[in-house]
N, C-alpha and C positions, 0 to 999 in steps of 0.2 A: 504494500500500500504506500509506503514511504517512497519507494522507487518511482511509482507511477506519479506521485505528487511532484517529485523533483523533475521528472521528464516533462510534466505538464507546465511547470514554471519555467524550465529552461528552453522549451521549444520556441516560444515567441522571441526570446533573446537570440537564440541561434539563427532563426529565420531572418530576423532583422539584421544581424551581423552579416549573414550570407548576402542579403539584399544590398547592403552597403558596399561590400567587396565587389559584387557584380557591377554596381554603379560606378565605382572608381575605375574598374577595368574597362568598361565601355567608354567612359569619358576620356581615358588616355588613348584609346583607339581612334576616337572621333575628334580628338583635339585639333583645333584649327591650326594649320601651318601658318606661321607668321611670315608674311611677305614683306621684306625690308625695302621693297621698291618705293613704297610711299614715304619712308623716312628720307630717302635720297631726294624725292620730289619736293620736299618741304623747302628746299633752297629756292625753288621757283614759285612757291606759294606766296601770294601777296596778302598781307594782313593790314587792315585799317585799325589803327589803335586810336580809340576815341578817349580824350581826356577832358571831360566836362568840368568846368570850374566856374565858381561865382564868388569872387573876392577871397579865394583860398588857394591861389596858385603857389606851387612849390617847385622851384627850379631843380632841387635835388630829386624830386619824384619824376620830373620830366627827363632828367639826365638818365635815370635808370631805365626809362623807356627807350631812349636812344641807344642804349648798350645791348639791346636784344641781339642774340647771335643766331646764325644758321637759318634765318628766315628774312624774307624781304618784307618791309613794312613801311608805312607812312604814318606819322603822328599828326592827328588833327586835334588842335586845342579848341574846344567848343567853349568860347568865353562869354559868359553872361555877367561878367563883373560890372559893378556900378562905380567902383572907386577908380579914379583916374590914375593914381599911383600904381595900382595893380595892373591896369591895362598897359601902362607904360613899361612895367617890369616884364610883362608877357611879350610885348613888342620887341624890346631889347634882347630878351633871351632868344626869341624865335629868329631874329636876324642873324644870330650866330650859327643857326642850324637850318638855313633856308632850304637845303636839298631835301630834308626829311620832315619838315614841319610846315603845317598850314594852320593859320588862325582863322576861325570862323566866328563871326559875331552876328547875331540876329537882331532885328529891329525891336523885338519885344521879348519879354521874359515869360511868356505864357507857358503854363504847365511845368514849370521848374526844370529839373534835370531831364525828365522824360520828354518834355517839349524840346529841349536842347538837342537831345539825341534824335528825336523824330525830324527836327529841322535838317540835320545832317543827312538822315536817311532819304528824305524826300527831295532835298535840293542839291546835295553834293555827293551822294553815294553813287559809285559806278559799279553796279553789280557784276559786270563782266570783268572788272579789274580785281575786285576783292571777294574772295571766296569766304573769308573769315573776318569777323569784327571782334575786337577785344575792347571792352569798356573798362576803363581804369578810374577808380576814384582819385580825387585830387591829392589825397594824402598817401597814396600807395607807392611804395618803393619795391620794385620787382627785381629779382635776380636776373642776370643776363640770359639764363637758359629757360626762363619762365614760358615765353611764348612758344618756343619749339617743343618743350615738354607738354604744354597744353595741347598743341596741335597733334602730337603723337598720341595722346590719350583720346582725343576726338576721332582721329583717323583709325584708331584700333577698332572702331565700330561699336564700342561699348558705352560711348559717351556722346551726348549732343549738346549738353550745357554743363558748365562747370563754374562753381563759385568757390573761390579759394581764400584761405587766410593770406595775409601779406604783412610785410613790414610797413609800419605807418609812421608818417612824420607827425611828431607832436610839436606843440607850439615853440619849444626851445630848439627845434630842429634835431632832436635826438630821435632815434628810431626804436620802435618796439619790435622785437623779433617774434613772429608767429610762424607756425609751420605752414608749408605749402601742400595743397591737395590733401 
């Protein structure tokens, strides 16, 4: 009677373990082969980096965007600033980086940051040129491999949208280090 009870209790556990082992075996047989061609093609992939700002421009944050490696990009500063000194700071900074930076200012500030991004999408976006758009907060400092790592994750087929932690500029221009992805 005791043996029958042990078998009765152990049977579901044995069957479950067997089921898990079969699942692992099948998943290794059907594992997707990673094609590294898309990693090489990232060098030809163009990314629009959108930097919406409203009186909170950070030159150090923008510098980190210009240091992105292994990907072709253009930085669009979407400036809704009201303060003249901030607008002047943006203009001076952008003149030093004319090849990679475009400032876009809109006549109104309707719908805040979302309206600023929509303005770029409707009036300045060239969908045949940019397959990817990266929106970066004004206080974000990104590592130089951030964009290429993000694209690799998206192109793996398992991601379509990513929101990540970042280093952020605090008022005294020190950075807080947060993890990525």
